[in-house]
C-alpha positions, 0 to 999 in steps of 0.5 A, spaced: 910 481 910 910 480 903 913 484 897 911 484 890 914 487 884 910 490 878 912 492 871 909 495 865 910 488 862 907 484 867 899 485 867 899 481 875 905 483 880 910 477 882 912 475 889 919 477 890 923 473 895 925 479 900 926 486 901 933 486 897 930 482 891 924 488 890 930 493 891 934 490 886 928 489 881 927 497 882 934 499 880 935 494 874 927 496 871 925 504 871 918 503 871 917 497 876 913 499 882 914 494 889 908 493 893 909 491 900 904 488 904 904 490 912 900 484 915 903 487 922 905 493 921 907 495 928 911 489 928 914 490 921 915 498 922 923 497 923 923 493 917 920 498 913 923 504 915 930 500 913 927 498 906 925 506 905 932 508 907 935 503 903 931 506 897 934 513 898 941 510 898 940 506 892 937 513 888 929 509 888 924 514 888 919 513 894 913 514 890 915 507 886 914 503 893 907 502 895 905 500 903 899 496 903 895 494 909 889 493 912 891 496 919 892 504 918 894 507 924 898 514 924 903 511 929 907 507 923 904 511 917 908 518 919 914 515 921 915 512 914 912 518 910 917 522 913 922 517 910 919 518 903 912 513 903 908 517 898 903 512 896 899 507 901 894 502 899 888 500 905 888 493 903 882 489 904 885 482 903 891 480 906 891 473 904 888 474 897 892 476 891 896 482 891 894 489 892 893 493 885 898 499 884 892 503 882 888 503 889 894 506 892 892 513 895 897 519 897 900 517 905 899 524 906 892 525 904 890 518 908 894 521 914 889 527 914 883 523 914 885 517 919 883 519 927 889 519 931 886 513 935 887 508 931 892 503 932 894 496 930 897 491 935 899 484 934 899 479 939 900 471 939 900 472 931 894 476 930 894 483 929 887 487 930 885 494 929 884 497 935 880 503 937 884 508 942 877 512 944 874 506 945 878 503 950 881 498 945 876 496 942 876 491 936 874 495 930 872 488 925 867 491 920 869 495 915 863 500 915 864 503 922 872 503 920 871 507 913 865 511 917 868 514 923 876 511 923 877 514 916 874 520 916 878 524 922 873 521 927 867 524 925 861 522 928 865 516 931 860 514 938 867 513 942 870 519 941 863 522 943 864 519 949 871 520 951 870 528 950 863 528 954 867 524 960 873 530 960 
């Protein structure tokens, strides 16, 4: 998990040395935004939940925290949304620069579009997007992900096959 802090004085986000440093920065500057890159959201969920709980205790508006991940899943987005996650970025390059705050969408909007069978799994240090409707097939390509997984599974051949088998 990586965390950046962005404010109006800086053009690009600055990497933080952990969640507490980011929360400290959020409390010091009213226009700061924390961007959390969740590279393994299935493993990072407990830590992400703690960040949102602490933000509430420090009276930091949840809209000032953006979670960015290339591994969207109802399994981790829904619990965070209940704790105040409002903005989510489907980050395309976890090894590149920080995601932009302007690319964030409403978490509730993403949840309404997201296929409930899409989930993330981390094994041996590698996180994968998996399709539960397709017997946990790996979802590598971006086009099928956008076409099926991020549009409530409309036209998904795996889901159609699963429903036909019933």
